[in-house]
Structures are given as C-alpha cells and as structure tokens.
BAVEX-664611 format. One line per field, with one value per residue: residue number from 1; x, y, z of N, C-alpha, C in turn. Coordinates in pm, 1 decimal, always signed. Example, Ala and Ser with C-alpha at 12.3 -4.5 7.8 and 13.67 -1.06 7.14 Angstrom:
2
resi	[1, 2]
n_xx	[+1319.0, +1285.0]
n_yy	[-569.0, -225.0]
n_zz	[+780.0, +708.0]
ca_xx	[+1230.0, +1367.0]
ca_yy	[-450.0, -106.0]
ca_zz	[+780.0, +714.0]
c_xx	[+1320.0, +1290.0]
c_yy	[-330.0, +3.0]
c_zz	[+780.0, +787.0]
//
This chain:
79
resi	[1, 2, 3, 4, 5, 6, 7, 8, 9, 10, 11, 12, 13, 14, 15, 16, 17, 18, 19, 20, 21, 22, 23, 24, 25, 26, 27, 28, 29, 30, 31, 32, 33, 34, 35, 36, 37, 38, 39, 40, 41, 42, 43, 44, 45, 46, 47, 48, 49, 50, 51, 52, 53, 54, 55, 56, 57, 58, 59, 60, 61, 62, 63, 64, 65, 66, 67, 68, 69, 70, 71, 72, 73, 74, 75, 76, 77, 78, 79]
n_xx	[-1240.4, -1161.9, -905.2, -924.7, -811.9, -960.0, -1039.5, -859.1, -748.5, -469.3, -321.1, -489.2, -431.5, -166.8, -167.3, -312.2, -167.2, +106.9, +31.6, -28.2, +124.7, +405.8, +675.3, +732.6, +883.5, +836.5, +786.7, +724.3, +461.1, +354.4, +323.1, +181.0, -44.3, -178.1, -230.0, -472.3, -623.4, -688.5, -840.1, -1009.5, -829.3, -616.9, -512.0, -443.8, -185.5, -51.6, -58.8, +202.1, +411.5, +319.5, +367.2, +593.5, +724.0, +599.1, +711.5, +964.6, +938.7, +826.9, +512.2, +503.4, +456.5, +193.2, +179.8, -39.7, -172.5, -57.7, -37.8, -299.6, -365.5, -178.0, -297.2, -511.7, -479.5, -466.6, -707.0, -842.9, -950.3, -802.1, -835.7]
n_yy	[-3248.9, -2914.7, -2720.9, -2391.3, -2045.7, -1885.1, -2137.3, -2307.6, -2424.9, -2412.3, -2243.8, -1991.9, -1785.7, -1718.5, -1625.4, -1355.7, -1227.7, -1236.3, -1120.6, -833.0, -748.4, -536.6, -632.7, -840.0, -930.3, -809.7, -967.6, -1194.5, -1080.8, -966.9, -1236.3, -1351.9, -1218.5, -1217.0, -1484.7, -1524.0, -1400.7, -1573.7, -1826.0, -2145.1, -2371.7, -2247.0, -2164.5, -2435.9, -2466.7, -2315.6, -2333.9, -2532.7, -2385.3, -2150.1, -2268.7, -2347.0, -2082.6, -1967.3, -2181.2, -2044.8, -1764.9, -1716.7, -1660.1, -1434.8, -1453.3, -1295.7, -1006.8, -864.5, -1013.9, -1072.8, -821.4, -766.8, -959.3, -855.6, -607.1, -616.1, -754.0, -530.2, -465.8, -583.4, -581.8, -594.3, -729.0]
n_zz	[-222.1, -283.8, -170.7, -86.3, -34.9, +207.5, +311.9, +399.0, +714.8, +773.8, +638.5, +663.8, +870.0, +860.6, +542.9, +567.7, +776.9, +647.2, +383.4, +519.7, +658.9, +760.6, +808.9, +641.4, +344.8, +26.8, -151.6, -20.0, +45.2, -166.0, -299.0, -113.9, -96.7, -353.3, -293.0, -122.8, -289.6, -496.8, -715.8, -623.7, -776.1, -861.9, -641.3, -526.9, -730.5, -607.9, -279.5, -275.3, -265.6, -64.5, +175.5, +201.0, +228.3, +445.2, +650.5, +616.6, +688.9, +917.6, +1123.7, +1344.2, +1747.5, +1843.4, +2031.4, +2131.7, +2246.7, +2511.1, +2585.3, +2653.2, +2848.3, +3045.4, +3103.2, +3168.8, +3400.5, +3537.4, +3593.7, +3804.1, +4057.5, +4363.9, +4710.9]
ca_xx	[-1250.1, -1064.2, -862.2, -921.6, -742.0, -1035.6, -1098.5, -735.9, -685.4, -299.8, -260.5, -541.5, -388.7, -58.6, -193.3, -358.5, -90.1, +190.5, -21.7, -84.3, +266.2, +496.8, +789.7, +712.3, +962.7, +766.4, +756.3, +623.0, +364.6, +248.0, +225.0, +30.9, -219.4, -229.5, -263.8, -564.4, -751.4, -661.8, -946.8, -940.1, -727.9, -470.5, -481.0, -417.5, -90.2, +69.0, -54.9, +343.3, +537.4, +324.1, +390.5, +747.6, +746.0, +524.6, +833.1, +1086.3, +913.2, +673.7, +473.8, +588.1, +398.5, +139.2, +218.6, -106.6, -259.3, +30.1, -15.1, -437.9, -336.3, -111.4, -388.4, -656.8, -468.4, -445.8, -796.1, -862.5, -912.2, -702.6, -955.7]
ca_yy	[-3137.1, -2861.3, -2624.3, -2164.1, -1949.4, -1901.8, -2260.2, -2349.5, -2392.7, -2445.3, -2152.7, -1923.6, -1694.4, -1678.7, -1554.8, -1240.2, -1191.5, -1171.9, -982.8, -744.8, -730.9, -411.9, -662.7, -940.8, -880.9, -721.0, -1031.5, -1296.6, -961.8, -960.9, -1375.3, -1415.3, -1130.9, -1291.6, -1671.5, -1476.7, -1376.4, -1717.5, -1917.1, -2242.8, -2451.2, -2152.0, -2171.3, -2582.3, -2502.1, -2221.4, -2448.6, -2591.2, -2240.4, -2104.5, -2364.0, -2311.7, -1920.1, -2004.1, -2200.4, -1937.6, -1650.4, -1755.3, -1558.9, -1367.5, -1462.9, -1204.1, -933.7, -778.9, -1109.1, -1085.5, -715.8, -804.8, -1005.3, -734.3, -481.8, -706.1, -741.5, -401.1, -380.7, -673.4, -528.7, -659.5, -713.3]
ca_zz	[-152.3, -323.4, -65.1, -109.9, +107.8, +266.8, +420.2, +466.3, +836.8, +838.6, +581.4, +679.3, +900.4, +843.1, +464.0, +617.5, +829.9, +488.9, +304.1, +559.0, +712.3, +707.1, +829.1, +556.6, +221.9, -57.9, -265.9, -40.3, +74.8, -298.6, -342.4, -33.8, -177.7, -479.6, -318.6, -103.7, -419.1, -601.8, -715.2, -571.7, -896.6, -868.8, -511.0, -517.8, -736.2, -509.1, -171.9, -186.8, -242.2, +69.5, +304.2, +233.3, +257.5, +589.5, +737.9, +626.8, +714.2, +1019.0, +1183.8, +1500.1, +1791.8, +1868.0, +2154.9, +2117.1, +2353.5, +2595.6, +2606.6, +2665.3, +2998.4, +3130.2, +3110.6, +3229.8, +3542.7, +3654.5, +3623.6, +3898.2, +4229.1, +4531.0, +4834.9]
c_xx	[-1157.3, -995.7, -854.2, -828.5, -820.3, -1117.5, -981.4, -708.5, -506.6, -244.6, -315.5, -491.3, -266.0, -104.3, -199.5, -273.3, +54.6, +105.0, -14.8, +24.8, +343.8, +650.3, +802.2, +813.4, +893.7, +716.0, +703.8, +490.0, +259.6, +217.9, +110.2, -95.7, -237.3, -322.5, -387.9, -682.7, -761.3, -819.5, -891.7, -827.0, -640.1, -435.9, -391.4, -239.4, -6.4, +73.6, +115.1, +412.4, +494.7, +319.4, +561.0, +774.3, +717.4, +661.1, +963.3, +1054.9, +794.7, +627.4, +479.2, +476.0, +319.8, +151.7, +98.1, -184.8, -174.3, +26.8, -179.9, -413.8, -343.0, -220.4, -496.1, -626.8, -471.6, -578.8, -880.1, -855.3, -908.4, -803.2, -848.9]
c_yy	[-3043.3, -2762.9, -2477.5, -2151.5, -1915.7, -2017.0, -2361.0, -2365.8, -2381.7, -2303.4, -1959.1, -1789.5, -1657.8, -1558.1, -1451.8, -1199.6, -1110.4, -1131.4, -889.9, -650.5, -617.2, -495.6, -773.0, -884.8, -872.8, -905.3, -1186.1, -1195.8, -973.4, -1122.4, -1399.2, -1297.8, -1178.0, -1435.3, -1630.7, -1429.1, -1478.8, -1812.8, -2049.7, -2375.6, -2387.3, -2190.2, -2316.2, -2571.3, -2419.7, -2291.7, -2471.6, -2475.5, -2181.3, -2155.1, -2358.5, -2166.5, -1943.8, -2046.1, -2095.6, -1811.8, -1692.5, -1648.9, -1485.6, -1398.1, -1344.3, -1121.0, -863.6, -898.1, -1090.0, -915.0, -684.2, -835.5, -943.1, -628.7, -554.0, -732.7, -641.1, -371.1, -466.9, -622.0, -652.2, -601.6, -795.5]
c_zz	[-209.0, -199.6, -174.6, -24.5, +177.4, +376.5, +440.6, +578.8, +861.1, +728.9, +638.8, +766.2, +893.6, +669.6, +478.5, +708.4, +723.5, +449.7, +339.7, +661.4, +669.5, +707.9, +706.5, +402.0, +125.8, -151.2, -193.2, +49.9, -65.0, -323.8, -173.0, -61.0, -287.9, -449.1, -269.5, -199.8, -495.7, -576.6, -689.5, -681.9, -865.4, -752.3, -462.8, -593.6, -645.9, -367.6, -144.2, -193.6, -133.4, +170.7, +290.8, +262.9, +403.8, +701.9, +755.2, +704.2, +867.5, +1115.8, +1275.1, +1598.2, +1859.9, +2024.1, +2207.2, +2275.6, +2508.8, +2670.0, +2696.3, +2801.2, +3074.7, +3200.4, +3207.0, +3347.2, +3602.9, +3643.1, +3772.1, +3988.0, +4299.6, +4630.9, +4973.2]
//
C-alpha cells in the first residue's frame, strides 16, 4: 500500500497544522502545502523529509481543548 497525505496517520494532523499555521517558518509551510497536494509516488519521496520537519517543528499542544474544558465546567450547575 502506498502512503498518501490523506491516509498517513503519523503525519495527517501535522501536515494540516504546518500548512495552515502562521507560526511555522515559510519553508516548512510551503513543503507541507506541497505534500498535502502531492500524488502518492511524490508523497513517498517527501515523507522522510516531512518526518524530520515534524521532529524539528512539533505541533504545539492544543489550547482549544483546555479552554473548552474550563468553559464546560462553568456551565455545570453546582447543587
């Protein structure tokens, strides 16, 4: 089975974050955007580079999930 940017469980979320985040360097963002549009044979060639970029530029922990938990607690009625 050939890997593709839409079926790679190790990189799918990181690719989306890296290509859409304003906090990643332009080079990383451009490579991630290219990888998301790549056909399977080209993606297979890019994958080792993407793994290394993910190691160097990890996705930060989501702040939305933490904020949601805090907000959800505010709605709980104390009896």
